[in-house]
Structures are given as C-alpha cells and as structure tokens.
N, C-alpha and C positions, 0 to 999 in steps of 0.2 A: 691573383697575386698571392704568393706564399706568405705565411706568417713571418718567416725569417726576413724576406724582402721588406715587408711592411715595417717591421721593427727597426731594421737597419736604416731604411729611408727616413723614418721619424727621428732617429738619433742624429743622422747627418743633417737633416733640415733644422734641428734644434740648435746645433752649434755652428752651422754655416761653414763648416770645413770638411772637405773630403780628403781623407788620407789615401795614399796609394793602395793600401790593403783594403780599405772600405770600397774604393772604386772597383777593385778586382772582384770583391764579393758581390757588389751590385750587378756587375756584368755577368757573373756566373749565375746568380740567382734569377736575374731578369731573363736571360736567354737559356734557362734551364731546359725548356722544351722547344727552343728555337723560335719563339714568338714573343712579341711584346704586346701586352694587353692594355686596355684603356686605363684601368686603375693603376697599372705600373707606370704608364706614360704620364699620368697626372701626378704621381708621386715624384717622378724625375723632374717634372716642371717645378714642383714645389721646392725641391732641393735647389734647383738652379736660381730661383728667386732669392734664396738666402745667401748665396755665395758672393761675397764682395769682390774677390779676386780669383776668378776661375782660371785654372791651369789649362794648358793646351790639351792635356790628357782628358780633363773633364769635358771640355768643349767637344772633343772627338766622340766621347761616349754619348753626350747629350744629343748631338746632331744625328749620330748613327741610330740611337735607340728611338728617338721621336720620329725620325724619318722612316724607320722600319715600321712603326705603328701606322703612320699616315699612309704610306704607299703600299705596304704589304699586310696590313692588319685585316683586310678582307679581300675577297675575290672581286674582280681580277687583280692579280698582283701587279705592282708597278703603276697603279692608277689611284687617284684620290676621289672618293665619293663625295657627294654633297654633305653628308653627315660629318665625314672626317674633315672636310674643308671648314665647316662651321666650328667644329671643335678646335681646330688649330688656330683659327682667327680669334676665337674667344680666349684661348690660352695665351696667345701672343699679345693680345690687346687688353691684357688684364688691367693696366693702368693708362691705356691710351697711347702707349708708345713701346717700341722695342727696348727692353730693359738692359740687354747686354749684347756683346759681340756674338755670344753663342746663339742667341735668338736670331740675329741678323744672318749668321751663317746657316742656321737651320732653314730659314725661309728661302734663301737663295738656293740651297742644296735641294730642297723639295721641288722647286720649280725646275731646276736644272736636270733632275733625274727622272721626273715623272713622264710617263707617256702622254698624259694629258691631265688637265686640271679644270675644275669648275671656273667659269669666267670670273666670278667675284673674288676668288683666291688669286688669280692672275693680277687683277687690278689692285687688290689689297697689297700684294707684293710690290708692285710698282710704287704705290703711295708710300709704303714704309721705307723702302730703300731710298727713295727721293728725300724723305724727311731725314733719314740717317746721314745721307751725304751732305745735306745742307746744314744740319744742326748737331750732328754727332761728334764726339771726341773720344780718343782712346785708341788702343792698339787693335788692329784687325787680327783675325785668326791666322792669316798667312803672311804676316809681316807688313810693316808700314802702319800708318795711323789714319783714323777717321779725323777729318778736320772740319770745323764749322766755318772756316774763313775762305777755304779754297778747295778745289777738287784734287785730292791726292792720288798718287799712283795706286795705292791700295784700293781707293774708292773706284778708280777706273777699272780695276780687275773685277770688283764686285758688280759694277754696272754692266760690263761686257758679258759676264756670266749670266746675268739676269736677262738682258735684252736679247741675247742669242740662245736662250735656253730651249731645250727640246720640249719642255712642258708648257711653254708659252703657246703661241698660235701655230707652232710647227717648228721643226728643227731649223735654226738659223734664219727664221722668218721674223722680221721686225714689223710691228704693227703701228698703226697711227697713234695708239696710246703710248707706245714706247717712244716714237719719234717726238711726240709733243712733250714728253717728260724730258728728253734730251734738250729740246729747245728751252724749256723752263730753266733747267740747270745752267745752260749757256747764258741766258739773260741774267740770272742771279749772280753769276761769278765772272762776268765778262771782264771786269777790271782787276781780277785777282791773278796771282801767280800760280796758275793751275799746272798740274803735271803735264809733261809733253805728251803723254798717252791720251790726254783728254781730247786734243784736236782731232786725232785720228779716229777715236771712238765716236765722236759727234758726227764726223763726215761719213764714216762707215755705216753707222746706224741709220741716219736719215736717208742716205743714198740707197740703202737696202730697202727701206720702206717704199721709196719712190719707184725703184726699178726692180724690186725683187719679184720673183714668180711665186704666187701663192694660190692654191686651190682652197675654196671655202670648206671643202670636206676633206682636207689633207689629214686631219686627225680624227680617229674614231672616238665616239663618245663612250663614256663609262658603260652605258646600257648596251651599246652595240658590241663592245668587246665581250661582255658577259654572254650575249647571245651566241657569238661565234665560238667562244670557248666551250659553251654547253653543247653545241653541235659537234665540235671535234671530239669531245669526250663521250658522245653518245655511241655506245657499242651495241645498241639494240639490233635485233634481227631486221627490223623494218628498214633502218638506215643501211645495213649491210646488203639487204636484198635490192634496195633501190640502186646503190652504187654498182653492185654486181651486174644487175640487169643493164644498166647504162653502158658498162664496159663491154658486155656481150653484143650489144646492138650498135657498137661504135661505128662499124662500116656503113650501116644503113642510116644512122641518125647523126653522122658527123657534123653536118651543118647545124642541126638543131642543138647539138651538144655545145658547139661553139657559141651559139647565141645565148644559151643559158649561163654558161660558165666562162667568165673572162671577157665578156663583151664590154667594150667601152661604152659609157653612157652616150645616148644619142646626142649628136650635135657637138660633142667635145673632141677637139683635135688637140692633143697634148703638145705636139710640136709647135703648133701655131700659138697655143696658150702660153707656152714658155717664152716664145719670141715676143709676144705682146707684153709679157710681164716685164721685159727689159725696157719698155717704153714708158715715158711719163705721160699719163693720161691727162685729159683736160681738167678733171676734178682734182687730180693730184697737183697740177700746176697752180690751180686756184688756191689750194691749201697752202702750197709753198709760198706763193706771193703774199698770202695773208700772214703767215708766220714771220716772214722776213720783213714785211712792211709794218708790223705791229708797233715798232718803236721809231719808225720814220727814217731809219738809216740801215745801210748794209755794212755789217762788221766783217772782220777778217775771216772768222769761221764760216760765215755765210758765203763769202766770196770763194773760199776753198770748196765748199759744198757745190756751188754752182759750177766751178771749174771741173769737179769730178763728174758731174752729170753731163757736161758738154763733152769732156774727153771720152766718156764711155758711150756717147750717144750713137 
C-alpha cells in the first residue's frame, strides 16, 4: 500500500464521507499496479464501516476492490483460498452481522463470480443472506428494499443469485443446504405479503435440488486448479519431449493414449447419471416428506412444489 493511499484512506475513514474526487483517487492509487493487496483491502473495509450513507458509486468500488483481492489476490485467479475465505469472514463478521448493503452485495458477488469456494464460506454466505432477508431493512444496491416483515422483490433477486451461483456447489446447482434455507424462509414468512417472485423462487430452488443433476466432483478444488495451471505453464524440455514422443508414437499407441487422456472414470455413464439426476431418489423423498410434515400441514407453496415435481416426472 502506497503512502498516498494510506494517508487518503485514513482521512476518509476519519470523517466518514467519500467525495467523488476522493473515490477517484482511491481507485487510481489502489489499482496503480493492477492489483489490490491485503493492507489496501483492510483499509477499504475500515472506510466502509465509517460511512453512514454509502453511495452507489462507493458500493461499486467497495465490491469491486474487495472482490478483486479475494478472488484474484493469489493464484489461481478466480478462486478463493482457505486463507482468503477466513479473512473475508472475519472482516464481514466484525460485529456479528453484515453492517451494510455493500457488505451483503460483496458476499453475494464473491459467491456468484468464484469458480469455487471453501465449504465454510458457502455456508457462511447462506446464513448471512438468510439473516439479512429475515431481519434487514434499507435499500438494496440494485433497487428495492430489504424488509424485516416479508420477502421483497429485491430480496428474491439476492436469494436467486446466491442459490444458483457458480461459486456454490456448481453452476445452477441447488444443494440441500440451499433448499433447507428456502424452507426456513417460507415457514418464517408464510403469512406475510411476499413478493410474487418468491413463490417461483421457492419452487424452482427446491425442485432443482430434488431433480437436478450434480456430480460430486463437478468443481475442481483450489489445490487441483493450481496443479493443472502449473502443468500447463511448464515449458521445460522434459514435458516437451514427453508430449512430442507421444505424438510421434500416436499410430502405435492410439489406444493407450486414449486410456490415459480423456478416459471417463470407470463405472460412470454420464448419460445415465444425468437421467437419474432428474428422478427423486428415496432419500430425497424422505427428506421432502420430513420438510413438508414438520408443521403438520401442507401449505400452498408446498402444493405448488409437489405439482412441479409431478408435472416434470
């Protein structure tokens, strides 16, 4: 972090107001070398905690800068390491809850844009967004309000982004954790005047969990991506000789080459697996019966969910 950035960050944090010119200077100084460092990210977080009424321009900068550090601060880019996940959770959980709409937007954006995330950060994100939906108030970043009394249209947009985020357990893959959160939100707000988008989101999300196709290894881990990137970047003679020799011997070793590169894992038929993913398994049916029967009655949203499952069966 440059001396100029540190001085400006301290000044802005002291008065709790970021002028357009100060914001421009923070952006220029912070991205002077095209990278956000940890001490800069911590200074930006400190500023955000002092701003009582953040502007849309500040939220954009805050989300962009912190997201850049978390997802691209180390290799491989686009992923969040265990250390970065722990740092983000500690920074967001400074007083036990999300302090602002900027922090909520940041958390959702990181999950939304990451290739993959540590499990604890995925679950932390679910808990925080659920709490924000049930207890939060105030304007959201992209229009509409958070409401503590019902599920608003803005909250539906946030929930959909999080539940179907690529950084969760796979692009557009809804997990049991996601589905159970949707059930809890439904039970808490069943008698409220929720936004029309909520009914569709609940049915879409839970039906996706019950009937979606998901491979347990659909996402590569942080460590595996680093291994693959290191291999691709290796220009040493040994790698070159190996690949060249394989190419020259292709006619003689075609079958062996196919077995080593690109062979499907033994016993896995992806067509059959995808078809099976569209079926509600016995354990999933037991889970659904438990969730629906928890309050001793079937409500309208649960009827809509059952109808969706039957129609697509």
